[in-house]
N, C-alpha and C positions, 0 to 999 in steps of 0.2 A: 084458428089461424089458417089462412088460405095458402097452400103450397103451390102457387102459380108460377108461371114462367116470368111474370113481371114483378117478382119479389125476391129479396135477398135478406138474410139476417145481417145485423150490423152491431159491432162494438165500437165504442168511440172514446177517445181521449183528447184532451186539449193540452198541448205541450208548449212550453216556453223554450226558447228565449226569443223572440223577435229581435233579430240582430239589426234590422233596418230601422231607420228613423220613422216615426209615426206618419210623416207626410209622404213617405216614398212607398213605391210598390215593393213588396217583399222579394228578396232574391233567394233562389234555391241553388244550393251547392251540393257536391257529392257528400259532404259531411252531413248536410241536412237530410239527404236521402238515407244515409246510414242511421241517423237518429230515428227517422220514421220507421224503418225496418225493425228497429229494436223497441219501438214505443210500448209494446204490450209485454215486454219482458220475456219473449219466447226466443230461445236460441235459433240462429239462422239455419242450422242444419236440421231443425225440426219443421221448417216451413216446407210446403209442397214445392216440387221442382218448378211447376208452372205458376209461381207467384209473380205478380206484376205490381209494380208501384206506379200509381197514377197520380200525377202532380197537376194541380189546378190553381190558376190565379197567381203564378209567380213569374218574375222576370229571371233571366239567365245571364250571368256575367259574361261579357264578350271575351274576356281573357281566359275564361275557364268554362266553356260550354258543357252542359250536362250530357254525358254519354248516354246512348240508348240502352246500355247495360251497366249495372253497378253491383259489385259483390256477387256476381253470378245471377242477378235477377234483372228482368226486363223493366225499363223505365219508360213511361209514356207521359207526354205533357199535353195539357189542354189549357185554353185561355182562361177558363173559370173553374172554380170548384164544382159547380153544378154539372158542367160538361164532363169533368173527370169522373164524377160519381156515376153519371148515367152511362158513360162508356164502359166503366168497370162492370156495371150491372149487365150490360148487353153482352160483354165478352164472357161473363159467368154463365149467362143464359145459353149462349152459343157453344159452351164447353171449350172455348179457346183459352180460358184461364181457369185455374182451380181455386186460387185464393187471391184476393185483391186487397191491397193496402192503399187507401186513397188519402192523399195529403192535400188539405184545402188551406192554402196560404192566403191570409188576409181577410178571412171571413170567420166569425164576425169581428175579430180583433186583429189589426195588422201586426201586432206583436206576439201573436200566438198561432200555432198550427193545429188545425183540427185533423186528427188522424182517425180514419174509420177502417175497420177490418171487415171485409165482406166475404160471405161464403154462400153457396147455393143453399136455400132454406132447408130443403129436405135433408141434405147432408149434415148441416149444422145441428138440426134437431136430433138426428140419429146419433151424432157424436156428443150430444149434451153440452155443446159449447156455451160459454157465458155470453149472453147477448142482451142488448137493451131493447131490441124490438125488430120489427119487420120493416124494411125499406120498401115503401109502396111506389113502384116505378110506372104505374099505369096512369098517373095523373100528371098534369103540368106540361110545360114546354121544355125544350132542350136546355134552356138557361135557368130553369126553376130548380131550386134544391128540392128533391123529392121528400115528402113527409115520412116520418118514422112513426109507425103504429106500435105503441108499447106492448111488449109481451109480458103480461102480468102474472101468469099462472104456470109458467114452465119451470124447468130446472134452473137453479141459480138466478132467480128473478128477484129484483129489488125495486123499491120505490125510492124516489129522490128524498123523501122526508124520513126515511128510516135512518136511525143513528148508525154511524160507522166509526171506526177507529183510525186515526192517523198517527203514525209514529215517525219520529226523525231523531237524528243524533249527529254529533260532531266529535272530532278528536279533542277539541277544546272549546271554550266558550265562544271564541270568534268564529270557529268553524260551524258550531251549532247555529249561531246567529245568521251566518251566510246561508245555510241550508234552509232555515226558516224563511229568510228573505226571498229565496227562490220559490218557495212553496206558496207564499201569500198571493202574488199576482196570478199564479195558476188557479188558485181557488176562487179568486175574485172574478175571473172571466170564464169560469167553467160552466158548461151546459149542465143543468141539474141532473139530467138523466145519465151523464157521464161520471158523476161524482162517485158512485159505488165502484166503478171500474178502475179507479186510481189504485196504484200499488199501496199496500198497507204501510210499508216502510219506505221512507223517502230519505236520501236518494236510493233507488233500487240497485241492488247488486254490489253494494259496498259493505264491509263488515261494520256492525254497529259500533259507534264510538262511546266513550265514557260519559259524555255530556248529553243528556237525553231529554226529549220533550214528547208529549203525547196530548192528543185532543180527541174527545168524543163529541161529535157534532152531526147535525143535518146539513144538507147542502147550502141552504140559504145563510147559515150562521157560521160556516166552516172557517172562513177567513178571519173573522173576529175572534173566534174561539182559539185558533192557532196563535193569533197575535198576542192574546192575553195569557196563553199557557206559560207556566213557569218552567224554566229549564232546571234540570236536576243533575248534579254531578254524582254519578253512580260509582261508588268504590267497589269493594268486594261485596257482592250482593248477599244479603242475609238469606239463609235458606227459608223456604216456604214450609209452613206447617198448616195442615188443614184441620178445621174445627167443624164438627157436625152436631147441630142441635137436636134435642129430643122433643117429646110431646109437650105441648104448651106453646111451641113456636109456630104451629100450623095455623093457616088462615085460608079463607075461601079464595080460590083462584091462585094460590101461591105458585110462583114460577111459571104460570100458564103462558106468559109471553115468550117463553123459550121453546115450548112444545110445537113442533112443526116448523120451527125457525132455525134450529141448530140440529144437524144430523146426529151428533153424538149424544146430546141430551135426549133427543126424541127416542133414539134406539135404546138408550139405557133405561128410560122410563118404561118403554114397551117391553123390554126384556124382564124387568122386575115384575110388571103386572102380569106377564104371560105365565109366571110361575104361581100365580094366585088363583088358578082355576077359574071357576065360574064367577068368582068375585072380581077378578081383574077388570073385565069390561065394565062392570057396574061402578067400580071405583073410578075408572077413567071417565065414565059418563058423568058421575057426580062432580068430579073435579072440573071438567070442561064446560059444564052447563051454565047458561046465563040465567036459567030459571031456578026453581026450587029443587035441590037435590033430594034423592030418595032418602039418604041418610046424611045428617049434617056433618061437617068436617070435624067438629070437636068430639063426635062420638068415637070411641076407641076403635070401632070397626072401620072407620075411615082415617082417623088421625094417624094411627101407627103404620098401616100399610102404605098410605100415600106419602107420609113424611119419609119413610124409608126409601121409597122410589125416587122422590125428589132429591133428597140428600145424596143418594148414591149417584144419580144422574149428574148432579152438579160436581161431584168429585171426579167422575169420568170426564166431564167437560174440561176441567182444569188440567187433568192428565193429558188430554188430547192436545193441549197447547204446547206440549213438550216440557211441562213443569214436573219435576220429580220431587215430591215432598220429603222433607227430612224427618217429619213426624206427623202422626195422626192422633187426634184426640176427639172422642165423641162424648156427648152429654146424654146420659140415660139411654134411650133407644138409639141415639146417634152413635153409641159405641159399637153397635152391631154393624152399622154402615162402615165405620172405620176398620173393623175387623175383616169385613168382606174385601175392602180395597187392599188391606194388608196381606191377604191371602190365607187368613185363618180358616175361613169357611167359604165354600163356593156360593155363588149368587143364589142358585136354586135352593140350597140348604139354608142360607140366611133367610130367604123369604119363608121357608117352612117354619123356621124358628119364630119369625114375626107372627105368622098366622096362628101358631100354637099359643103364643102369648095372648093374642087377641081372643082366641076361642076360650081360653081359660079365664081371661079377665072379665068377660061378660057374665060369667057364672058367679062372680063375686058381687055381693050387695053394693049398691051405688055408693060412690064416695067422691072424693075430689082432692084438689091440691090448692095450696095457698102460698103466695109469695109475701114474705114479711121483711120489712126493712129493719133488721136487727141481726146481731150475731147469735150463734147457736147457744152460747151460755145464757144469754138473756132470756131465751125462750124455754129453757128447761122447766121452769115452774108452771108453764101453761100446758104441758103435754099430759094428756089423759085420754082414756077411752080409745086406745089403739091409734091415737094421733101421734105421729112421729116426725122427726126431722128427715125429710125426703132428700134434700140436697143442700149443700153448703157451696154457694156459687161465688161469693166474695165476702170480704170481712163483714159487711153489713147487708147481705142479701141471702136469706135462707128460705127454703121452701118446706112447708109442712104438708103432710098428707094423712088421710084417714077416712073412716066412714063418714057419710054425709052429716048425720046428726051431731056426733062429737066434734067434727071439724067446724061446723057452724057455731057451736058453743065456744070453741077456742077462738074463732075469729071475732066473736062479739066481745069476749074478754080483752083481747088484744086492742081492739079499737077503743074500748072503754078506758083503757090505760094509755091512750094516746099514740099507739103504734100503728104504722101503716100496714094494712093487710089487704091484699088484692087476690081475688079468685083467679086461678090459672085455668085456661080452657082444657078441662079434663073431666071425664065421667067416671074414672076408676081411681082408687086410692093407691096408685103406684108408689113404690118405695116405702111401704109401711107394713107392719105385721099383718094387716088385713088381707094382704095378697099371698100369705103363706100357703094356703091350700092350692092356689093356682101354680105356685112355684114348684110344688111337688110333681104335679102332672106335666108341667113344661120340662122338668128334668128328665122324666121318663121318655119324653119325645126326643130330647137332645141326645140321648144315649145311642141312638142309631145314626147320628150325623157325624161324618168324618171331620175331625178338627186337626189343624196343623199349626206349627209355630209361625209367628208373624214374619213376613219377609221385609217389612218396613218397621221402624220404631213406632210402637203403638202404646200410647199412654192410656191407662185405665182410670176412669172416674170412680171406680169402686175400691181400688187400692190406693189411689192417689199417687201412683208410681208407674214406671215403665212395666208393661206387661211381659211376663216371662212364660216359659212352657207350663209351669204349674197352673197358671190361670187359663192360658189359651186352650189347653188340651182338656180342661175340666168341664163336663156337662153341668155339674152343680154350680160352677162359677157363673155360667151363662144363664142358668135358670134362676139363681138367686138375685139376679139384677133387678127383677121386678119387686123384690122385697127390701133390698139393701139401700142404704143411703148413698147418694152420689156425692163424692168429694171432688167436685170440679175445681174448686179453688186450690186444693193441694196438688192435683194433677197438673194444673196450669203452672203453678209455682215450680214444680219439678222440671217441667219442660223448659221453662224460661231460665232456669238456673244452669242448664247445660250449655246453652249458647243463645245469642240474640237471633231472633227469627222474625219473619213477616208472616203473621197469622192471617189466614184467609178463611172466613166463615162460609162454609158450603151448605147453606140452608136459609130458610126464611126468617124474617123479623129482626135480625141483627142483635139478638139477645146475648149471644156469646161474645160478640164484638164489644158490646157495652161492658160486660164483665171484665174482659181482657184490658180494656182501656182504663180500668180502675187500678190495674196492677202497676206497681212502682216502675218496673222495667219499661212498660209502655208509656207511662206518664213522663218518664225521663227521656224517651226517644231511643233507648237502646234497642227495643223491639217495637213493632208496629202491628196494628190490627185493621183489617179491611174486610167489609162484607161483600158477598157476591150479589145479594138481592136487597131491594128496598126495605126500609124499616116497617112499612105498612102496605096494605094493598093499594095499588094504583093502577095505572094503565098497563097494558101488555108491553107497550113501547118502553115504559119505565123499567120493566124487568131487563130488557135488552140493554138499555142505557147503563143500568147499574152493573151488569156483568162486564160490559166493555170498559167501564171505569175501573173495575178491579183488574182487568187485563192491562190497562194503562199503568196502574200502580205497580204491577209486577215488572213491566218493561222499564219504568223509570227507576226501579230498585236495582236494575242492572242485569236482570235475567233476559235471555234470548227466548223468543217465542216462535212457535210454528205459525208463521203468518198466514199460510193457507188455511190452517185450522181455525184461527181466530176470525178470519174474514168470512167464514161460512155463516156467521150470525147475521150478516146483512146481504149475503149473496145466494143463500140456499133456500129453496122452497121444498116442502115435503111432497107437493103434488107431483106424482110420477117420478120422483127422484129416489136414489138409493144412497145408503150410507157408504161413503168412500171406503174402499178396502183397507186403506192405511189406518183407519181409526176403528177397525173392528173391535168388538168388545171381548174381553176374556170371559170365560164361563163363570 
């Protein structure tokens, strides 16, 4: 990017309402200038003293001429938007203005106002301002609109085709319909590069109402998506409970579309990997590669550490939106993620526990896990040779685990008897007696790790109940998790018996969401379950779209969101940017 005297950075919005008939020249009034000054949602007392409003292409009512100063700011008028834009740029260049707000009336739509905020390029870059590009003022004539060169690799950069979230609300159904009606023409006539700069919540600055709408869309489809969106009357919002999946849910490239796109997710993954020593960079490289990884993701040396990092980062992402979960529940290895977020164990120590499990698991002879469509009682006659019930996930979904040979024999018998049995991506016989030698060594490692009582309600899949001090503070409890059965069904039933909740699965594949949706409370609508990530590997954009869809679900449930935090998913770029201090991670 050239920081020349003939350039300025620009942010742009298109605002309604064109009060004038479509056949007439738009009229500018003091009220319109006030709207222009507030277009980007910045308090007027935060604007530089030498802020100038440049108005181009508007007529002035004879009875109420526009004063040269309004609300303490200078107002200059030009016959066309192009001349207003170029005059603003010249005065920025000559340092007679520090900040320019240019209102182009009548172009391209007589019923809309294009508002552009200009700043000297070098200063804007130094301040990390949100921009859409560099205004090139070295070409064209006085009456030509100068071209905008997109700024694609800087801080808070976005593409027009990246999905973003739009939220709106009303105090009742009629008010919601009115707000939606005002939003539609704005989206229909919007410059695509301005789409990401729209406020996340519309209208900006008013408390959210109980009738809510949300849309996840790209620029070209935004109007249609908003039009079709269903309005939801939010009553008392159900509390959010976070679910964290364990091994078997991992897949190649899981959640990769969030890395480098959201600052909290990126920082959380990096923080977890940084505690993995020399393995951390290798795990990241295998995760992000488009080629053949050094170690496949289903290998325990990749599955467990990477799944921990991704689950943990997704949990931190939801917390950064201002969501405070009423409960946490992890499945298998996911329970350690839940414990970390609940304050039982520090991140560095949790990673040490993960790496201890991995180190000891690779010493155990090869084994595996099997998902069977049957209840645990039905499977008792098939268990032999250290093959055991590894997890009871729902009434008719059980996992078995054991050494490779005996497990293969059990799988053959099950299929011969007409039962559905599917291998789970795992190279170790977790949650079976075969892991007992590893558990002893892991317990020895755990004895040096400080453990604390949970600061949030934490449900355990190993007891099927709310975790208390006896479990949380016990090294043996955490070590035995690699040998003991996971009672996810019982833990979920206990959680849902306390109160109705909105379950959010913070991990890949949607496996726990599927289990939860079979529960009676969810089937009847008393509780609900929503995943953060897609059910299978897709594009990186699909990851972002899925996360935003979950945020929309939380909004329509009635929860308020930190809109700045949510918007980072389409406005933030990792290149040269820092994680905002407000979302710094706890140790």
